[in-house]
C-alpha angles and dihedrals in degrees: 000000000000123000090250091054091048091049092050091050090049091050091048090048093050090048090053092046091049091051089061097040095252094125132025123251090252089066089058089052090050090051089050090053091048090050092053091049089051091054102262109135142178134138092253092048090053091051091049093048090050093063116112120226089256092052096044097081090054104034106038091073090059100035103041099069093056094043092052092044092053089054095045091248128134125258114209113203115233111281095003122153090235090054090050091052092046090050091051089054093046091052090045088058089050088058090052092051093046095247090118128032119236090241093052091047093052091045094049093048092047093045094048101039106017109197092317103092109071091206091067102028091111090052091051089052091049090050087055088052091054089054091055096052124096117243109272091013111157088225088076089078090054092052089045089054092050092049090048090050090050090049089052091051092049094045093048092065106047097169106025121077111250121241106230091203095066095069115119111246 
């Protein structure tokens, strides 16, 4: 993967995370700056990257759709179901890279979606399993492995909805 591809993916990920309130607007501006430095360029991206931290909360909402469109990337409206699914997949990749622990991932998905979003139903059930384990219980590593496997399944299908029934169990 080239640095421009990685920068576009990072920008897309930050846009998804922003759409669900997982990162502040200033993080999207930082990702836009990183994309410019990596060689990604468009008029809208330049405008987005030019925002100050103080302007970000007000301007990202207006500038981000055009910047993403110019780059062929997807804009997720605030609170949209598509944005929620994209955020789940971004966070799943964070588990696989070690940026997020399996326990934290399961907890966040359960806390945010309960047992209502089919995409993360297995994670909600695994979060319940964590709650039933004794501190220091060796079974924690087994649940961690199951959450990591679920994260791998979610991350492997970045654009297609996951079928929660195909998890190994």
